[in-house]
C-alpha positions as CSV (number, residue, x, y, z in Angstrom):
1,D,3.3,3.9,20.0
2,A,4.3,0.3,20.3
3,R,0.2,-0.3,20.6
4,Y,-0.5,1.7,17.3
5,T,2.1,0.0,15.6
6,Q,2.4,-3.6,16.4
7,D,-1.2,-4.1,17.2
8,G,-4.3,-4.2,14.6
9,D,-3.3,-2.2,11.5
10,G,0.5,-3.2,12.0
11,V,-0.1,-7.0,12.4
12,H,-2.5,-6.9,9.4
13,G,-0.1,-4.6,7.5
14,A,2.6,-7.4,8.4
15,R,0.5,-10.1,7.1
16,A,-0.5,-8.5,3.9
17,M,3.3,-7.6,3.1
18,A,4.0,-11.3,3.8
19,A,1.4,-12.5,1.3
20,A,2.5,-10.2,-1.1
21,I,6.3,-11.1,-0.9
22,A,5.4,-14.8,-1.2
23,V,3.3,-14.4,-4.3
24,A,5.9,-12.3,-5.6
25,L,8.6,-14.7,-5.1
26,A,6.5,-17.3,-7.1
27,G,6.6,-14.9,-10.0
28,A,3.3,-13.1,-10.0
29,D,2.8,-9.9,-11.8
30,V,2.4,-6.9,-9.6
31,D,-1.2,-6.6,-10.0
32,T,-1.5,-10.2,-8.5
33,V,1.1,-9.6,-5.9
34,V,-0.9,-6.2,-5.0
35,D,-4.3,-8.3,-4.9
36,A,-2.7,-11.0,-2.5
37,A,-1.8,-7.9,-0.3
38,L,-5.4,-6.4,-0.4
39,D,-6.8,-9.7,0.5
40,R,-5.0,-10.2,3.9
41,L,-6.4,-6.7,5.1
42,P,-9.6,-7.2,7.1
43,E,-12.5,-4.9,5.9
44,G,-13.5,-2.1,8.0
45,T,-9.6,-1.6,9.3
46,E,-7.9,1.7,8.5
47,I,-5.4,0.2,6.6
48,A,-7.9,-1.5,4.2
49,R,-9.6,1.5,3.6
50,N,-6.5,3.1,3.0
51,A,-5.2,0.3,1.2
52,V,-8.0,0.0,-1.2
53,H,-8.1,4.2,-2.0
54,A,-4.3,4.1,-2.5
55,V,-4.3,1.4,-4.9
56,R,-7.3,2.4,-6.9
57,L,-5.6,5.9,-7.3
58,A,-2.5,4.2,-8.4
59,R,-4.1,2.3,-11.2
60,E,-5.8,5.6,-12.1
61,F,-1.9,6.7,-12.4
62,A,-0.4,3.9,-14.0
63,D,-0.8,5.2,-17.5
64,E,0.8,8.7,-16.6
65,P,4.4,9.4,-18.2
66,A,5.5,10.2,-14.8
67,G,3.9,7.2,-13.2
68,A,4.6,6.6,-9.5
69,F,6.4,10.0,-9.4
70,A,3.3,11.8,-10.2
71,L,1.0,9.8,-7.6
72,V,3.4,11.0,-4.9
73,P,1.8,14.4,-3.9
74,V,-1.7,12.5,-4.4
75,L,-0.9,9.7,-1.9
76,E,0.7,12.6,0.4
77,H,-2.4,14.4,0.4
78,Q,-5.4,11.6,0.4
79,I,-3.6,8.9,2.3
80,V,-1.1,10.4,4.8
81,D,-2.2,11.7,8.2
82,H,-0.6,14.7,9.0
83,V,-2.2,15.0,12.6
84,Y,-0.3,11.5,13.6
85,S,2.4,11.7,11.2
86,Y,4.2,8.8,12.6
87,G,6.4,7.6,9.8
88,I,6.5,4.0,10.1
89,A,2.6,3.7,10.9
90,A,1.2,0.4,8.7
91,A,-2.1,2.1,8.0
92,E,-0.3,4.4,5.7
93,T,3.2,3.1,4.7
94,V,1.7,-0.4,3.5
95,P,-1.0,1.5,1.4
96,V,1.5,3.9,-0.4
97,A,3.9,1.0,-0.9
98,L,1.2,-1.0,-2.4
99,A,0.2,1.8,-4.9
100,L,3.8,3.0,-5.9
101,A,4.3,-0.8,-6.5
102,T,1.4,-0.5,-8.6
103,A,1.8,2.9,-10.2
104,A,5.5,1.6,-11.1
105,R,4.0,-1.6,-12.8
106,G,6.4,-3.7,-10.5
107,G,9.4,-1.7,-12.2
108,I,12.2,-0.4,-9.7
109,A,14.4,1.7,-12.1
């Protein structure tokens, strides 16, 4: 398990989230924060494919009255791996986090 979560996508996810947090702490809006994370994900990786797809879905849902809540079942169906369902796998959790932040427009309430 450690090889899967702490190598490759796990490391890429940590770098992406560090970039997002750094930009957020500087006062950037949610799109800039999410884009900073996406920029740190190497092309061709599972985490990058999932993140780009999840954020694309989130931007489509941003105008929905239920916003992030309406997006959850879609992410669960299209992003979450139901065969290897390790709950903290970065290739899924980072994309879902970025998507939910996008759909919620950065709001937490």
